[in-house]
C-alpha positions as CSV (number, residue, x, y, z in Angstrom):
1,M,-7.2,65.5,-72.2
2,K,-3.9,64.7,-70.4
3,F,-5.7,65.0,-67.1
4,R,-8.4,62.5,-68.2
5,K,-5.9,60.0,-69.4
6,A,-4.0,60.3,-66.2
7,F,-7.2,59.9,-64.2
8,L,-8.1,56.7,-66.1
9,L,-4.7,55.3,-65.6
10,V,-4.9,55.8,-61.8
11,L,-8.4,54.3,-61.8
12,L,-7.2,51.2,-63.7
13,L,-4.3,50.7,-61.3
14,A,-6.6,51.0,-58.3
15,L,-9.0,48.4,-59.7
16,A,-6.1,46.1,-60.4
17,Q,-4.9,46.3,-56.8
18,L,-8.4,45.6,-55.5
19,L,-8.6,42.5,-57.7
20,V,-5.3,41.2,-56.4
21,V,-6.4,41.7,-52.7
22,A,-9.8,40.0,-53.4
23,S,-8.0,37.2,-55.1
24,A,-5.7,36.7,-52.1
25,Q,-8.5,36.7,-49.6
26,E,-10.8,34.3,-51.6
27,P,-9.9,30.7,-50.8
28,D,-8.5,28.7,-53.6
29,A,-11.0,26.1,-54.9
30,E,-8.4,23.4,-54.9
31,D,-7.2,24.2,-51.4
32,T,-10.7,24.2,-50.1
33,F,-11.4,20.7,-51.5
34,E,-8.1,19.5,-49.9
35,D,-9.2,20.9,-46.5
36,E,-12.6,19.2,-46.9
37,D,-10.8,16.0,-47.8
38,E,-8.7,16.2,-44.7
39,E,-11.8,16.8,-42.6
40,E,-13.4,13.8,-44.1
41,E,-10.3,11.7,-43.5
42,E,-10.3,12.8,-39.8
43,E,-14.0,11.8,-39.6
44,D,-13.1,8.5,-41.2
45,D,-10.3,8.0,-38.7
46,E,-12.8,8.5,-35.9
47,D,-15.2,6.0,-37.4
48,D,-12.3,3.6,-37.8
49,D,-12.2,2.9,-34.1
50,S,-15.4,0.9,-34.3
51,E,-14.0,-1.0,-37.4
52,V,-12.0,-4.2,-36.6
53,K,-8.8,-4.0,-38.7
54,E,-6.2,-6.6,-39.3
55,D,-2.4,-6.4,-38.8
56,N,-0.6,-9.3,-40.4
57,G,-3.5,-11.6,-39.7
58,V,-4.0,-10.4,-36.1
59,L,-7.3,-8.5,-35.4
60,V,-6.9,-5.1,-33.7
61,L,-9.4,-4.4,-30.9
62,N,-9.9,-1.4,-28.7
63,D,-12.2,0.1,-26.1
64,V,-14.8,1.0,-28.8
65,N,-15.1,-2.2,-30.9
66,F,-14.2,-4.9,-28.3
67,D,-17.6,-5.8,-26.9
68,T,-19.4,-5.8,-30.3
69,F,-16.8,-8.0,-31.8
70,V,-16.6,-10.7,-29.0
71,A,-20.3,-10.7,-28.3
72,D,-21.1,-13.7,-30.6
73,K,-17.7,-15.4,-30.4
74,D,-17.3,-18.7,-28.6
75,T,-13.5,-18.5,-28.2
76,V,-11.1,-15.6,-28.7
77,L,-7.4,-15.4,-28.1
78,L,-6.3,-11.9,-26.7
79,E,-2.9,-10.3,-26.3
80,F,-2.6,-7.1,-24.3
81,Y,0.6,-5.3,-25.3
82,A,2.5,-2.0,-25.1
83,P,4.1,-0.6,-28.2
84,W,7.3,0.1,-26.3
85,C,7.5,-3.3,-24.7
86,G,10.6,-5.3,-25.8
87,H,9.0,-8.7,-24.9
88,C,5.9,-7.8,-26.9
89,K,8.1,-7.0,-30.0
90,Q,9.9,-10.3,-29.7
91,F,6.6,-12.2,-29.3
92,A,4.9,-10.4,-32.3
93,P,6.2,-12.8,-35.1
94,E,5.2,-15.8,-33.0
95,Y,1.8,-14.4,-32.4
96,E,1.2,-13.8,-36.1
97,K,2.0,-17.5,-36.7
98,I,-0.5,-18.4,-34.0
99,A,-3.1,-16.2,-35.7
100,K,-2.5,-17.9,-39.1
101,T,-2.8,-21.4,-37.6
102,L,-6.0,-20.7,-35.6
103,N,-7.5,-18.9,-38.6
104,E,-7.2,-22.2,-40.6
105,H,-8.9,-24.1,-37.8
106,D,-12.4,-25.4,-38.5
107,P,-14.2,-23.2,-37.4
108,P,-11.6,-20.4,-37.4
109,I,-10.7,-19.0,-33.9
110,P,-10.2,-15.2,-33.8
111,V,-6.8,-14.0,-32.6
112,A,-6.7,-10.4,-31.5
113,K,-4.4,-7.9,-29.9
114,I,-5.1,-4.8,-27.8
115,D,-2.8,-1.9,-27.2
116,A,-3.2,-1.6,-23.4
117,T,-1.6,1.8,-23.3
118,S,-4.4,3.3,-25.4
119,A,-7.3,0.9,-24.6
120,S,-7.1,1.8,-20.9
121,M,-10.6,0.8,-20.1
122,L,-10.1,-2.8,-21.3
123,A,-6.7,-3.0,-19.6
124,S,-8.3,-2.0,-16.3
125,R,-11.3,-4.3,-16.9
126,F,-9.1,-7.3,-17.4
127,D,-6.6,-6.4,-14.7
128,V,-3.6,-6.1,-17.0
129,S,-0.5,-5.2,-15.0
130,G,2.3,-6.4,-17.3
131,Y,3.1,-7.0,-20.9
132,P,2.4,-9.1,-22.9
133,T,-0.6,-10.5,-21.0
134,I,-2.4,-13.3,-22.8
135,K,-6.0,-14.3,-22.1
136,I,-8.4,-16.7,-23.6
137,L,-12.0,-15.5,-23.8
138,K,-14.6,-18.4,-23.6
139,K,-18.2,-17.2,-24.1
140,G,-17.1,-13.8,-22.8
141,Q,-15.4,-15.2,-19.7
142,P,-11.7,-14.5,-19.5
143,F,-9.1,-17.1,-18.5
144,D,-5.4,-16.4,-18.0
145,Y,-3.0,-18.2,-20.2
146,E,-0.1,-19.3,-18.0
147,G,2.0,-21.5,-20.3
148,S,5.0,-20.7,-22.3
149,R,4.8,-18.3,-25.2
150,T,5.3,-20.8,-28.0
151,Q,3.1,-21.4,-31.0
152,E,2.7,-25.0,-30.2
153,E,1.6,-24.6,-26.6
154,I,-0.7,-21.6,-27.1
155,V,-2.5,-23.2,-30.1
156,A,-3.0,-26.4,-28.2
157,K,-4.5,-24.6,-25.2
158,V,-6.8,-22.5,-27.4
159,K,-8.0,-25.5,-29.3
160,E,-8.7,-27.3,-26.0
161,V,-10.7,-24.4,-24.6
162,S,-12.7,-24.1,-27.9
163,Q,-14.1,-27.6,-27.5
164,P,-17.9,-27.5,-26.9
165,N,-17.6,-29.7,-23.7
166,W,-14.7,-27.8,-22.2
167,T,-15.2,-26.5,-18.7
168,P,-12.8,-24.3,-16.7
169,P,-10.7,-26.1,-14.1
170,P,-11.9,-25.7,-10.5
171,E,-10.5,-22.9,-8.5
172,A,-7.5,-23.8,-6.4
173,T,-8.9,-21.4,-3.7
174,Q,-11.2,-23.2,-1.4
175,V,-14.6,-21.7,-0.7
176,L,-15.4,-21.7,3.0
177,T,-18.8,-21.3,4.6
178,Q,-20.3,-21.6,8.1
179,D,-20.9,-25.3,7.3
180,N,-17.3,-26.3,6.4
181,F,-15.1,-23.6,8.0
182,D,-14.2,-25.3,11.3
183,D,-13.7,-28.8,9.7
184,I,-11.2,-27.4,7.1
185,V,-9.5,-24.7,9.2
186,N,-9.1,-26.7,12.4
187,D,-7.5,-29.6,10.4
188,A,-4.9,-27.5,8.6
189,D,-1.4,-27.1,10.0
190,I,-1.5,-23.8,8.1
191,I,-4.1,-22.1,5.9
192,L,-4.5,-18.6,4.6
193,V,-8.1,-17.3,4.5
194,E,-9.4,-14.2,2.8
195,F,-12.5,-12.5,4.0
196,Y,-13.9,-10.5,1.1
197,A,-16.9,-8.6,-0.2
198,P,-18.1,-9.2,-3.8
199,W,-18.4,-5.5,-4.5
200,C,-15.0,-4.5,-3.0
201,G,-12.6,-3.1,-5.6
202,H,-9.5,-4.1,-3.6
203,C,-10.9,-7.7,-3.4
204,K,-11.4,-7.8,-7.1
205,K,-7.8,-6.7,-7.7
206,L,-6.5,-9.3,-5.3
207,A,-8.6,-12.2,-6.6
208,P,-6.5,-13.2,-9.7
209,E,-3.2,-12.9,-7.7
210,Y,-4.7,-14.9,-4.8
211,E,-5.9,-17.6,-7.2
212,K,-2.5,-17.8,-8.9
213,A,-0.8,-18.1,-5.6
214,A,-3.3,-20.8,-4.5
215,K,-2.4,-22.8,-7.6
216,E,1.3,-22.7,-7.0
217,L,1.1,-23.4,-3.3
218,S,-1.2,-26.4,-3.9
219,K,1.6,-28.0,-5.8
220,R,4.0,-27.9,-2.8
221,S,4.7,-30.9,-0.6
222,P,3.0,-30.6,1.7
223,P,0.6,-28.1,0.0
224,I,-0.3,-24.8,1.6
225,P,-4.0,-24.2,1.1
226,L,-5.6,-20.9,0.4
227,A,-9.3,-20.2,1.1
228,K,-11.9,-17.4,0.9
229,V,-15.0,-16.4,2.7
230,D,-17.7,-14.1,1.4
231,A,-18.0,-12.0,4.5
232,T,-21.2,-10.3,3.3
233,A,-22.9,-13.8,3.1
234,E,-21.1,-15.4,6.1
235,T,-21.7,-12.6,8.5
236,D,-21.4,-14.8,11.6
237,L,-17.9,-15.9,10.5
238,A,-16.9,-12.3,9.8
239,K,-18.1,-11.2,13.2
240,R,-16.3,-14.1,14.9
241,F,-13.0,-13.0,13.5
242,D,-13.5,-9.2,13.9
243,V,-13.6,-8.5,10.1
244,S,-14.2,-4.8,9.7
245,G,-12.7,-4.1,6.3
246,Y,-12.1,-5.9,3.0
247,P,-10.2,-7.8,2.1
248,T,-9.1,-9.1,5.5
249,L,-6.5,-11.9,5.4
250,K,-5.8,-14.3,8.3
251,I,-3.4,-17.2,8.7
252,F,-4.8,-20.1,10.7
253,R,-2.7,-22.8,12.4
254,K,-4.8,-25.7,13.6
255,G,-7.8,-23.2,13.8
256,K,-5.9,-20.5,15.7
257,P,-6.0,-17.1,13.8
258,F,-3.0,-14.8,13.2
259,D,-2.9,-11.6,11.2
260,Y,-1.5,-11.8,7.7
261,N,0.8,-8.9,7.1
262,G,2.4,-10.0,3.8
263,P,2.3,-8.8,0.2
264,R,-0.8,-9.0,-1.9
265,E,0.5,-10.2,-5.3
266,K,1.2,-13.7,-6.5
267,Y,4.9,-14.2,-5.8
268,G,4.8,-12.1,-2.5
269,I,2.0,-14.3,-1.2
270,I,3.8,-17.5,-2.2
271,D,7.1,-16.5,-0.5
272,Y,5.4,-15.2,2.6
273,M,3.3,-18.3,3.1
274,I,6.3,-20.6,2.5
275,E,8.2,-18.7,5.2
276,Q,5.2,-18.8,7.5
277,S,4.8,-22.6,7.0
278,G,8.3,-23.2,8.4
279,P,9.0,-23.5,12.1
280,P,8.6,-20.2,14.0
281,S,12.0,-20.7,15.8
282,K,15.2,-21.8,14.1
283,E,17.6,-24.1,16.0
284,I,21.1,-23.0,16.8
285,S,23.5,-25.9,17.0
286,A,26.9,-24.2,17.2
287,L,28.3,-21.6,19.6
288,K,29.8,-19.8,16.6
289,Q,26.3,-18.8,15.4
290,V,25.6,-17.0,18.7
291,Q,28.9,-15.2,18.6
292,E,28.2,-14.0,15.1
293,F,24.8,-12.7,16.2
294,L,26.5,-10.7,18.9
295,K,29.3,-9.4,16.6
296,D,27.3,-8.5,13.5
297,G,23.7,-8.4,14.6
298,D,21.4,-5.4,14.0
299,D,18.4,-6.4,16.1
300,V,17.5,-8.0,19.4
301,I,18.7,-11.6,19.8
302,I,16.2,-14.1,21.2
303,I,17.3,-17.6,22.2
304,G,15.4,-20.3,24.2
305,V,17.5,-22.9,25.9
306,F,15.9,-26.3,26.4
307,K,16.7,-29.9,27.1
308,G,14.9,-31.2,24.0
309,E,11.7,-31.0,22.0
310,S,9.8,-32.9,24.7
311,D,10.4,-30.1,27.2
312,P,7.0,-28.6,28.0
313,A,8.6,-25.2,28.1
314,Y,9.8,-25.7,24.5
315,Q,6.3,-26.2,23.2
316,Q,5.1,-23.1,25.1
317,Y,8.0,-21.2,23.6
318,Q,7.1,-22.4,20.1
319,D,3.4,-21.3,20.5
320,A,4.6,-17.8,21.6
321,A,7.0,-17.7,18.7
322,N,4.1,-18.5,16.3
323,N,2.1,-15.6,17.7
324,L,5.0,-13.1,17.5
325,R,6.9,-14.3,14.4
326,E,5.9,-11.2,12.5
327,D,7.8,-9.0,14.8
328,Y,10.8,-11.1,16.0
329,K,13.3,-13.7,14.9
330,F,13.2,-16.6,17.3
331,H,16.0,-19.1,17.9
332,H,16.4,-22.1,20.3
333,T,19.1,-24.5,21.3
334,F,19.6,-27.8,23.0
335,N,23.4,-27.3,23.1
336,T,24.9,-27.3,26.6
337,E,28.0,-25.4,25.4
338,I,25.7,-22.5,24.3
339,A,23.9,-22.6,27.6
340,K,27.2,-22.3,29.4
341,F,28.3,-19.4,27.2
342,L,25.0,-17.6,27.9
343,K,25.4,-18.4,31.6
344,V,21.9,-19.9,31.9
345,S,20.4,-23.3,32.7
346,Q,17.9,-25.1,30.5
347,G,14.4,-23.9,30.4
348,K,15.4,-20.2,30.1
349,L,14.7,-17.5,27.6
350,V,17.6,-15.1,26.9
351,V,17.0,-11.7,25.3
352,M,20.1,-9.6,24.5
353,Q,21.4,-6.9,22.2
354,P,24.3,-7.1,19.7
355,E,27.6,-5.8,21.1
356,K,27.3,-2.4,19.3
357,F,24.1,-1.6,21.3
358,Q,25.3,-2.7,24.7
359,S,26.3,-0.2,27.3
360,K,27.4,0.1,31.0
361,Y,24.0,1.4,31.9
362,E,22.1,-1.7,31.1
363,P,22.5,-5.5,31.6
364,K,23.8,-7.6,28.7
365,N,21.2,-10.3,29.1
366,H,17.6,-10.3,30.2
367,V,16.7,-13.9,31.3
368,M,13.3,-15.3,31.8
369,D,12.5,-18.7,33.4
370,L,10.1,-20.6,31.2
371,Q,9.4,-23.4,33.5
372,G,5.8,-23.4,34.6
373,I,4.9,-20.6,32.2
374,T,1.4,-21.4,30.8
375,E,0.6,-18.1,29.1
376,G,2.4,-16.9,25.9
377,S,1.5,-13.4,26.9
378,A,4.2,-13.5,29.7
379,I,6.8,-14.2,27.0
380,K,5.4,-11.4,24.9
381,D,5.6,-9.0,27.8
382,H,9.2,-9.9,28.5
383,L,10.1,-9.4,24.8
384,I,8.3,-6.0,24.5
385,K,10.1,-4.8,27.7
386,H,13.6,-5.7,26.5
387,T,13.4,-5.5,22.7
388,L,15.1,-2.2,22.5
389,P,18.5,-1.2,23.9
390,L,18.7,2.0,26.0
391,V,19.6,3.9,22.8
392,G,18.9,2.0,19.6
393,H,19.2,2.7,15.9
394,R,16.0,3.8,14.3
395,K,15.8,3.1,10.6
396,T,13.1,3.2,7.9
397,S,13.3,-0.6,7.9
398,N,12.6,-1.1,11.6
399,E,10.6,1.9,12.8
400,A,7.2,0.3,12.1
401,K,8.0,-2.6,14.4
402,R,10.4,-1.2,16.9
403,Y,9.8,2.6,17.3
404,T,6.1,3.1,17.6
405,K,6.1,3.8,21.3
406,R,6.0,7.5,22.3
407,P,7.4,9.8,23.5
408,L,10.4,9.1,21.2
409,V,13.6,11.1,21.5
410,V,15.5,11.0,18.2
411,V,19.0,12.3,17.7
412,Y,19.9,12.8,14.0
413,Y,23.4,12.8,12.5
414,G,25.6,10.7,10.2
415,V,24.9,7.3,11.7
416,D,27.2,4.6,10.2
417,F,28.4,1.5,12.1
418,S,30.9,0.4,9.5
419,F,34.5,0.0,10.6
420,D,35.7,3.4,9.5
421,Y,32.8,5.4,11.0
422,R,31.8,3.3,14.1
423,A,33.9,5.4,16.5
424,A,32.3,8.7,15.5
425,T,28.8,7.1,15.6
426,Q,29.4,5.7,19.1
427,F,30.9,9.0,20.3
428,W,27.6,10.8,19.8
429,R,25.5,7.8,20.9
430,N,27.4,7.7,24.2
431,K,26.3,11.3,24.8
432,V,22.7,10.3,24.2
433,L,23.1,7.3,26.6
434,E,24.1,9.6,29.4
435,V,20.7,11.3,29.2
436,A,18.6,8.2,28.3
437,K,19.6,6.4,31.5
438,D,17.8,9.2,33.5
439,F,14.5,9.1,31.5
440,P,13.4,5.4,31.5
441,E,9.9,6.4,30.6
442,Y,11.0,7.6,27.2
443,T,12.4,5.8,24.2
444,F,15.7,7.1,22.8
445,A,17.2,6.4,19.4
446,I,19.8,7.7,17.0
447,A,18.9,8.0,13.3
448,D,20.8,8.8,10.1
449,E,20.0,12.3,9.0
450,E,20.0,11.3,5.3
451,D,17.5,8.4,5.9
452,Y,15.2,10.9,7.6
453,A,15.9,14.0,5.5
454,T,12.1,14.7,5.0
455,E,11.5,14.4,8.7
456,V,14.4,16.6,9.6
457,K,13.2,19.2,7.0
458,D,9.6,19.1,8.5
459,L,11.1,19.8,11.9
460,G,12.8,22.9,10.4
461,L,16.3,21.4,11.2
462,S,17.7,20.7,7.7
463,E,19.3,24.2,7.6
464,S,20.4,24.3,11.2
465,G,24.1,24.2,10.4
466,E,24.7,21.7,13.2
467,D,26.1,18.2,12.7
468,V,23.8,16.8,15.3
469,N,20.1,17.7,15.8
470,A,17.4,16.3,18.1
471,A,13.6,16.1,18.3
472,I,10.9,14.5,20.3
473,L,7.8,12.8,18.8
474,D,4.9,12.5,21.3
475,E,1.9,10.2,21.6
476,S,-0.5,12.7,20.1
477,G,1.5,13.0,16.8
478,K,3.1,16.3,17.7
479,K,6.8,17.0,17.1
480,Y,9.2,19.1,19.0
481,A,12.6,20.3,17.7
482,M,15.6,21.1,19.9
483,E,17.0,24.6,19.2
484,P,20.1,24.2,17.0
485,D,23.3,24.4,19.2
486,E,26.6,22.5,19.6
487,F,25.3,19.2,20.7
488,D,26.2,17.7,24.1
489,S,24.5,15.8,26.9
490,D,23.7,18.9,28.8
491,N,21.6,20.6,26.2
492,L,19.9,17.3,25.3
493,R,19.0,16.9,29.0
494,E,17.6,20.4,29.1
495,F,15.5,19.8,26.0
496,V,14.0,16.5,27.4
497,T,13.4,18.1,30.8
498,A,11.6,21.1,29.1
499,F,9.4,18.6,27.2
500,K,8.6,16.7,30.4
501,K,7.5,20.0,32.1
502,G,5.3,20.9,29.1
503,K,7.3,24.0,28.2
504,L,8.0,23.2,24.5
505,K,5.9,24.4,21.5
506,P,5.3,21.8,18.8
507,V,6.5,22.2,15.3
508,I,3.5,21.9,12.9
509,K,4.0,21.4,9.2
510,S,1.2,23.4,7.6
511,Q,0.1,25.1,4.4
512,P,-1.0,28.8,4.9
513,V,-4.3,29.2,6.6
514,P,-6.9,29.9,3.8
515,K,-8.1,33.5,3.8
516,N,-11.5,32.6,2.5
517,N,-12.8,29.2,3.9
518,K,-16.6,29.7,3.5
519,G,-17.2,27.0,0.9
520,P,-19.3,23.9,1.5
521,V,-16.1,21.9,2.0
522,K,-13.8,23.4,4.6
523,V,-10.1,23.3,3.9
524,V,-8.0,22.1,6.9
525,V,-4.3,22.7,7.3
526,G,-1.9,21.7,10.0
527,K,-2.4,24.9,11.9
528,T,-6.2,24.6,11.9
529,F,-6.6,20.9,12.5
530,D,-7.3,21.3,16.2
531,S,-9.7,24.2,15.8
532,I,-11.7,22.6,13.0
533,V,-11.5,18.8,13.3
534,M,-11.1,18.6,17.0
535,D,-13.8,21.2,17.8
536,P,-15.8,19.3,20.5
537,K,-19.0,21.0,19.6
538,K,-19.2,19.9,16.0
539,D,-19.4,16.7,14.0
540,V,-16.7,16.7,11.3
541,L,-16.2,14.5,8.3
542,I,-12.6,14.9,7.2
543,E,-11.0,13.5,4.0
544,F,-7.2,13.2,4.0
545,Y,-6.0,13.3,0.4
546,A,-2.9,13.6,-1.8
547,P,-2.9,15.9,-4.8
548,W,-1.4,13.2,-7.0
549,C,-3.9,10.5,-6.0
550,G,-6.2,9.3,-8.8
551,H,-8.8,8.0,-6.4
552,C,-8.8,11.4,-4.6
553,K,-9.4,13.2,-8.0
554,Q,-12.3,10.8,-8.7
555,L,-13.8,11.6,-5.3
556,E,-13.4,15.4,-5.6
557,P,-16.7,16.2,-7.4
558,V,-18.6,13.7,-5.2
559,Y,-17.2,15.2,-2.1
560,A,-18.1,18.7,-3.3
561,D,-21.7,17.6,-3.8
562,L,-21.6,16.1,-0.3
563,G,-20.5,19.5,1.1
564,K,-23.4,21.2,-0.8
565,K,-25.9,18.7,0.5
566,Y,-25.1,19.4,4.2
567,K,-24.0,23.1,3.9
568,N,-27.0,24.2,6.0
569,Q,-26.2,21.9,8.9
570,K,-24.6,24.3,11.5
571,N,-23.3,21.5,13.6
572,L,-21.7,19.4,10.8
573,V,-18.5,20.2,9.0
574,I,-17.5,18.6,5.7
575,A,-13.7,19.1,5.5
576,K,-10.6,18.0,3.6
577,M,-6.9,18.2,4.2
578,D,-3.8,17.6,2.0
579,A,-2.1,15.1,4.2
580,T,1.2,15.3,2.2
581,A,1.6,19.0,3.1
582,N,0.1,19.2,6.6
583,D,0.6,17.5,9.9
584,V,-2.2,15.6,11.4
585,T,-1.8,16.6,15.1
586,S,-3.6,13.5,16.5
587,D,-2.4,9.9,16.3
588,R,-6.0,8.7,16.3
589,Y,-6.4,9.8,12.7
590,K,-4.0,7.4,11.0
591,V,-3.5,8.0,7.3
592,E,-2.0,4.9,5.6
593,G,-3.5,5.4,2.1
594,F,-5.4,8.0,0.0
595,P,-8.1,9.0,0.3
596,T,-8.7,8.2,4.0
597,I,-12.0,9.5,5.5
598,Y,-12.9,9.8,9.2
599,F,-16.0,10.9,11.0
600,A,-15.1,12.9,14.2
601,P,-18.2,13.0,16.4
602,S,-18.8,15.9,18.7
603,G,-17.8,15.2,22.2
604,D,-15.7,12.2,21.3
605,K,-12.8,13.4,19.1
606,K,-10.4,10.7,20.4
607,N,-12.5,7.9,18.8
608,P,-13.0,8.9,15.2
609,I,-14.9,6.4,12.9
610,K,-13.1,5.4,9.7
611,F,-15.1,5.1,6.5
612,E,-14.5,1.6,5.2
613,G,-16.0,-1.0,3.0
614,G,-18.5,1.1,1.0
615,D,-18.4,2.8,-2.3
616,R,-17.2,6.4,-2.1
617,D,-20.3,7.8,-3.7
618,L,-22.9,10.4,-2.5
619,E,-25.3,7.7,-1.3
620,H,-22.9,5.7,0.8
621,L,-21.1,8.8,2.2
622,S,-24.4,10.4,3.2
623,K,-25.5,7.1,4.8
624,F,-22.2,7.0,6.8
625,I,-22.8,10.6,8.0
626,E,-26.3,10.0,9.1
627,E,-25.4,6.8,10.9
628,H,-22.8,8.5,13.1
629,A,-23.9,12.2,13.3
630,T,-24.8,13.3,16.8
631,K,-26.4,16.7,16.0
632,L,-27.9,16.3,12.5
633,S,-31.2,18.1,11.9
634,R,-33.4,15.8,9.9
635,T,-36.0,18.4,9.0
636,K,-33.9,19.9,6.3
637,E,-35.1,19.5,2.7
638,E,-31.7,18.2,1.5
639,L,-32.0,15.2,3.9
């Protein structure tokens, strides 16, 4: 009996434990409903993107609801903002007042705002690059609002645009065609002309900035006109001015073209064109100015000495200065005291270096007689020959214009021409001068090691332990580093002599050679550039990319498909190279942006063809390949 009672008690306890466990595992009814409610709320939130909400009277639009909302609206005021933007926060109360006022208009005019940081598609579509950006939408067509951010001015402008008979103001940018081009361009003292293609993304990005600049420059006295040519429609004009990419901008002076090398945003274009509209050569009227150039100058000094503006040589000099004003600062003088100081007669061009770059191995002045000169090219040749001192100072600010000639011998150390460090700087420079005088065929320069820290690192010299290091950059893009040693003229001379005799091995920045490189797109690194891209027996399409580049990431799947399409072509290689981590060992393959694509035809590797102007899609890239391929088999199914 006792045993049965004990057994029943154990059985009851076991059942009780099972019930507790089951109860714990079974979801609580109330909790379940709450979870379902949360899920429903999440679904509602997703649906809310298409619903146009209000925030203090301002409509909230986004990528999802925008087009549906504006489709049937005549006029809409839009503000693109960023939640963190201080100017946007300040403007918010004023914008809410504007919304209230325009809502009371008959008929009401919608006022909306768009968070450009989350509505990225709309921000890109409307070229939003700053906050707040205000636009007025008229029958779906956007117009920039460029007035002050006050209720009174914005409301007045929106009401004006909302009128049934309102038409947008004409563009300040003139439209040129074959019929009017010569009449307009030849008559202008200066005019900027853009050659564009309607489908070109860069042209679309430039268009609003170009138009804004045109409006501002049209208000100047005298105005500076801006114009544009649809190069795809006006093919004869494009061919006449060697337009091979878009957009191409050229400055014309009385019909004579000059390359535009300035910025491509509103204020940059304005400042650049104002500078270009001035005289190409500035007059020097006092001897003190010349003395200051010599004492404190940092670049070549160019001075034309003339009797007066009627001097024929003066006009020839001005024409040459116009052609070369991008690369040099020109001066002229009619002052006899300056001519005496320079030890020249009138009608002469003087080219000289600032005092800190002068040496006993080179003349102080290079004088050219301008009398009887009829070709500006003679002046250009004289300048190119004498622009650089025997050993100049290569800097990041002047290398693109002054130090492109190769071979270039560079000596890196702490270069500083300020008073406290000038003696040390000149001490090492003098050692370089002793060698440079014996190698006139090479360009020599000193460079600050901190300014060129990346270059020094790529040369393998950043951990050399030496205060002074040296390298040679040759015309093919190869780099040679001098073995670290206590620097003096003798070891620099030995280094340059070894280079001249072809006894040096180049330093090549390279990622490791891929162990498996059998995919449809071949991976090229610095060490394999010559063997793959420069292989004379094969056509090669090579993409130079940067890992961080958004356009490169967009291209990646397309490029992979391109590789698959041509994978059976034995004489065609589709390749890619990370240009930020590897050296391109040929100067014919210039990479100035990402992605850059070249076609290297078999048998002619020194003349690669750059892919420009077309969409980077499978169709256009395939067409590009088939236009230039030399050994393409056209019997393959994939073609």
